[in-house]
N, C-alpha and C positions, 0 to 999 in steps of 0.2 A: 505495499499499500503505500502511496505517495504521503512521507509523515507529514508535508507541510500543510496537507489537507485538515490533519488535526494535530497541532505544536504539543509535543511532550511539556508536561507541566501544568501548574496550578492555573485554572482560569476562572474569573470574575462568572458569578450567577450570569449577568446579562449576555455575557458572551458563551454560555452554555444554555440553549435555548431549549432543551428538552428536559430540564431538570423538573421534576415530578412526574415524569413520565417512566411508565413499567413496559416493558418489551420483551415477549417470550420469543427467544431463538428455538425454533422446533428443529432437533435434528433427528437422524437414524441412531441404531445402535454402534455405526460404524460413521466415524467423521472425520472429514479433513482438516486435521488440526490447525495448520494457518489459516486455512479461510474463516472459521470460528472464531479464532483468536482476534484477527484483522476486524471483522463484524462487530465483535463485542465491544472491542479497544475503540473502534471508531463511534460507537454510538454513547459507550461511557463519557468519552471526551467532550460529548455533547450534552451530556449531564442527564442522560437516560439510567435508569435502572435496569440491568438486563440479566433476565433467568432462562439458563439454557434449561430446556425440556426436551427427555427424551426418553425412548421406552424403558430403558433402566439408567441408574445413577454412573454403574461403570461405563466408559465409553470405549471402544475401540479404535484405534486410530488405522486409517486407510494407508497411510506410510510409514513403516517403524524408524523413524529419526533418531538418530544417535544421542542427540541433546534434546530427544523430547519427554518431557513429564508427563506423566500420567493425568488425563483427563477426566472431571466428574460433570456430570450434569448436575443443574440445582433443584431439579423437581422432577419427578417421573411423571412420564405422559397421564398414566391413569387418572391423575391427582389434577391436571391444569384445567383450569377453567377459564373462558374470556373476560368473565366478569372480573376478573384481578388483573388485565392486563390493560394497555391502552392500545398496542400493536402486536402485528406477528411479522415475524421475520424467519423466512426459510433458506439459510444460506444455499442449499439446492444441488450438493455435489451429487455427482450421478449415483452413487452407491447407496448414501443415505435415502436418496429420493426414493429410490427402487424398495428398500427398505419400509420407508415411511408409505407407499402406495399398498403394501401388503397389510399395514397394519390398519385395523378397525377404528381404534382409537386415536388415530392418525388423523384419518379420513374425518370422523366425528368433528376433532377439533377444529380444523380447516374450515369444515361446513359451517358450524358455530360463530366462528369468525365472520365469515362471508356474510351470514343472516344478521348479523348484530351490526353491520356497516361500518365496524373498526378497519382502518388498516392493515393491510396485507402486502408483505414485499416478498417477493418470490425472485430468487437470483436462479441464473444459469438452468440447471434443469428442474427447479421446483414448478414451473408451470403445470408439468405434468400431475402433479401434486393437486392443483386446482381441477385441471381437467377430470382427474378420477372423485375428487371430492364433492365438487358442483357445477362441474361441465362449463365449456367456454364458449361455447354456441355465442355470438354475436359480441364478444369481447376482443378488444385489441390489444394487444400484448407484442412481448418478444420473449428472446430466452436464448440459450444455446443453439448455433444454426442448426444443429443436427435433428432439434424437434420440429422445425418447420414445416414438414409434410404432416405430422402427427398432429399438431394444433390446429393446421389449416382443416383438416380431413374432419376434426372436432367440430369445424363451424368459427374457428377464430379467424381474425384478422392478423397475420404476424408482420411486424414490421422490422427491417435489419437497422436496427437502432440500439445505443447503448442502453438506454432504458425507456419506457413506456408507461405513463400513467393514464389508466381508465377507472375513473369514479376513485375507489376506495384501495384500488388496486395497482401497486408498482411492481413491473417487471423488468429485469435486466438481462443482459448477456453478462456472465459471468466473466467472460475475458476482461472486462473492463469494469472490475469491481470498485475501484476508488471514486471513478466520476459516477456509478450506479449509487453507492453509499452517500455521495453529496446530493443527490436528485432524492433521496430516501430522506436524509436529514432536514432537506430543505421542505418537503412535504409533510413531514411531521411536525414541524413547527409551524406550519399554516394551519392545522389541525389541532395543534395544541392550543390556537386561542379558543376553540370551544371543545375541550376535552370531551370524547365520551364517558357514559356513566364510568364510575370503577369503585367495586365495592372490595371489603377484605383487608387483610393486614399487609402492611407495605412489603414485607418479606413471609414467604409462606413454603420455603422449602422444605420438600418431604424427607423423615429422618433416614438416616445412611443404611 
């Protein structure tokens, strides 16, 4: 990620416009550690509280990097509920999306977010999850280019753009993650003027 987008160090609240927002990062059991950490760090530097939601707390890495620490989710998918978050973000690695598409709780969570009208940000392969959970007919979106035919055949208008906003959905080509994250943060700033209903405690991670 381009570090200039999210400078390291403390920032005043006015420069962290997502303060007070809670974002669910939905992952599969197997994760792209670099992608996950870049997204989490980017949203946190904008002031958001980020909760990694996955089928299990212990996560497996797609690539076993020598210096990679073990990763844990903050909350199990089975206990996650849209009313405790302001937005959903799906990092969208191909492996994780395949796992989530086979998960009934994941499909139910995505469908519940879509029904609530809260922001959904779907990177890379994640639009496949939207397609399976709620359908994409009549929607305008983008994704990894290899998904163009599948999404078009499902009734979507696919655009070769880094990011596309359609209603409360933001979809992005994962190859240009930095640009996509900028747009995601900007859209959440706009939405935060009139935040969606939020209930529950600020932090509610499942016990390990």
